[in-house]
C-alpha positions in Angstrom: -38.0 34.1 -12.3 -35.7 30.9 -13.3 -32.6 32.8 -12.4 -34.0 33.5 -8.9 -34.9 29.7 -8.7 -31.2 28.8 -9.6 -29.9 31.4 -7.2 -31.7 29.9 -4.3 -31.1 26.4 -5.1 -27.4 27.1 -5.1 -27.4 28.9 -1.8 -29.2 25.9 -0.5 -26.8 23.7 -1.8 -23.9 25.3 -0.5 -25.4 25.7 2.9 -25.9 21.7 2.9 -22.6 21.4 1.8 -21.3 23.3 4.8 -23.5 21.6 7.1 -21.7 18.0 6.3 -19.4 16.5 8.6 -15.8 17.0 7.7 -13.5 14.3 7.0 -11.5 13.2 9.6 -8.2 14.6 9.5 -5.1 12.9 9.1 -3.4 12.5 12.4 0.5 12.7 13.1 1.9 9.6 14.8 1.5 10.2 18.5 3.4 7.5 20.9 0.8 5.5 22.8 3.2 3.3 24.9 6.8 2.6 25.3 8.7 0.2 27.4 10.5 1.2 29.5 7.8 3.6 30.2 8.3 7.4 30.1 9.6 8.6 33.6 9.9 5.1 34.8 13.1 3.9 36.9 14.3 0.4 37.3 16.7 -2.4 35.9 18.3 -2.2 32.8 15.7 -3.0 30.0 16.8 -5.7 27.4 14.5 -4.1 24.6 13.2 -0.8 23.6 9.8 -0.5 22.5 7.8 2.4 20.9 4.1 2.0 19.8 2.1 4.9 17.8 -1.5 5.3 17.0 -0.6 5.1 13.3 1.3 2.8 10.9 4.6 3.8 10.3 6.9 4.4 7.2 9.8 2.3 9.1 12.7 2.9 6.4 11.9 6.8 7.4 12.1 6.4 11.0 14.9 6.8 13.7 15.8 6.0 17.2 18.7 7.4 19.0 19.5 6.0 22.7 21.4 8.8 24.9 22.8 7.8 28.0 24.6 9.3 31.0 27.1 11.9 30.0 25.3 12.4 26.7 26.6 9.3 25.2 24.9 7.9 22.3 24.2 4.4 22.9 24.6 2.0 19.7 21.2 0.5 19.1 21.3 -2.9 17.2 19.1 -3.4 14.2 15.4 -2.9 14.8 13.2 -5.9 15.4 11.6 -7.0 12.0 8.4 -8.9 13.1 6.8 -6.0 14.8 3.5 -4.5 14.4 3.4 -1.6 11.6 2.7 0.9 14.6 5.7 -0.2 16.9 9.4 0.3 16.8 11.4 -2.2 19.0 15.1 -2.9 19.3 16.9 -5.1 21.4 19.4 -3.2 24.0 22.9 -4.1 25.0 23.8 -4.0 28.7 23.0 -0.6 30.1 25.1 1.2 32.8 23.1 2.9 35.6 22.1 6.3 34.8 19.4 8.5 33.1 18.8 7.8 29.4 16.7 9.5 26.8 15.1 7.4 23.6 14.7 10.4 21.0 12.3 9.2 18.1 12.0 10.9 14.7 8.9 8.8 12.9 6.9 9.1 9.6 3.4 8.2 9.5 2.3 6.2 6.6 -0.1 9.6 5.9 3.4 11.4 5.4 3.4 13.8 8.5 7.0 13.4 10.5 6.8 13.9 14.4 9.6 13.5 17.1 9.6 13.1 20.8 12.0 11.6 23.3 11.2 8.9 26.4 13.4 9.3 29.1 13.9 6.7 31.9 16.6 6.0 34.5 18.6 2.6 34.8 19.0 1.8 38.6 22.1 0.1 40.1 21.4 -3.8 40.2 
């Protein structure tokens, strides 16, 4: 009889544990906002800003700006005083044409994500 009670108690304990909500999963860094905005068209921006949904390990993040003719545009050092979820770079003067900011970031939870933001610089 005692064994049966222990077995029933164990089964009920397992059922109860399975009914508890799961802890929130660690999310990958997802881009929330960019300037210039994805798909935008306009005058040459002076700054590139990428904001994510989580804190970033900045030392392990990279951004590459590719312009007309697939030429890589040298980015200056990232701005140091941005929030922990944001990467920002001052930009050199940009010629008219299509650009793509390709990013690869590591969130504080260790997940790596990558993507790109495309924008077009119009002639002034």
